[in-house]
N, C-alpha and C positions, 0 to 999 in steps of 0.2 A: 618183626612182629611174629609172635607165636600163633600157630593156627588154633582156632577155637575147637574145643572138644565137641564131639557130636551132642546135639541137644534134641532128642526125640520128642520133647514136649513143646518145641517151637510150633507156632500155629501153622506154619507152612508145611511142616512134616506131618502134623495131624491131618491136614487137608489131603496130603498125598496118600496117607493111609486110608482115609475115607474114600478117596477116588478109586484106589486099587481094590478096596473092599466091595464097593458097588459094582465095579467092572466084573469082579469074580462072581458076584451074585447073579448078575445078568447072564454071564456065560454059563454058569452051572444050571441055572433055571431052564435055559433053552437047550442045553446039551445033555444034561444028566437028569432032567425032569424033576428037579427039586421044587419045593413050594414054600411060600411064606417067609422068604428071606433066609431059609436054611440052605446050607451048601453041603455037598458030599465030602467024604473023607479026603479024596484026592484034591479037591479044590480048597479044602480047609488047610491041608498041608502046604499047598502052593501059597495061599494067602499068608499063612504064618511065616513062611520063608521070605516072602516079599516084605513083610513088616520088619523082620530082623534085618534085612538088607538096608531098609530105610533108616532104621535106628542107628546103623553103623556108618551111614553115608558121611564121608568127610566134608561134604559141601553144605549139607543141611539146607538152611533157608536161602542160600545163594545158588542152589542147584538149578539146572535146566531139567528137562525130562530125562529119564534114565536112558532112553534111546539115543540121545545126543551126547551122553556122558563119555568122557575120555577113558574112564575107568569102568570096565565091565565086570562088576562084582557078582553077577549071577552065574551059577554053574551052567554049563551048556544045555542040560535038559530043562532047567528052569527058564533059561533065556528063550528057548523055543516055546515053552508054555506061555510065557508072558506075551510073546509076539502073537500067538494064537488068540489068547484071551483079549488082548487090546484090539487086535484087528477086528474081532467080532463085536466087542462091547463098545468100543470107541464111538462109532456112529450112533449107537443106541443110547449112549449117555446123554445126547442132546435131547432126547425125548424124556428119559426118566430123571435125569439130574443135570439140567442145562447149566446151572451155575458152576458146578464142578467141571463140566465139560469145557466151559469157556475159560475157566482158570487154567485147566490143563493145556488148552490150546495157546493161551497167553504164555504159559511157562515154556512151551515148546519153542517159542521165539526168543527166549533168553539165550545168550551166548553161554556155551559150556565153560564153566570155570576151570582153571588149571590148578593143580596142586602146588603149594608153595614148596620150595626146595628146603630140605632139612639143613639146619645150621650145624656145622662141625664142631 
């Protein structure tokens, strides 16, 4: 069976983007004093990078959370940034976006998929 090409339009991937977007807003608002859903340049670049990584994820709708993934596709600096953002925003998501927080918690209990071996 051939692996499916990435589908960034899948509802699961759209939800992932929405979740990381809200987490970035929460973090930026409280650390960089931004207002009204706006985020600073640093956080905007981080968010854009995270969206690109999600678009290219080989697992798409079958993925667990990025933290449990066997493939770590984030650059080291962005990997540290996502840890900081999620550590801060994760608990606050329960207050601001409880449905997305629960989906994320549920996804974290999924088993991390393995990449299919390439056929010769």
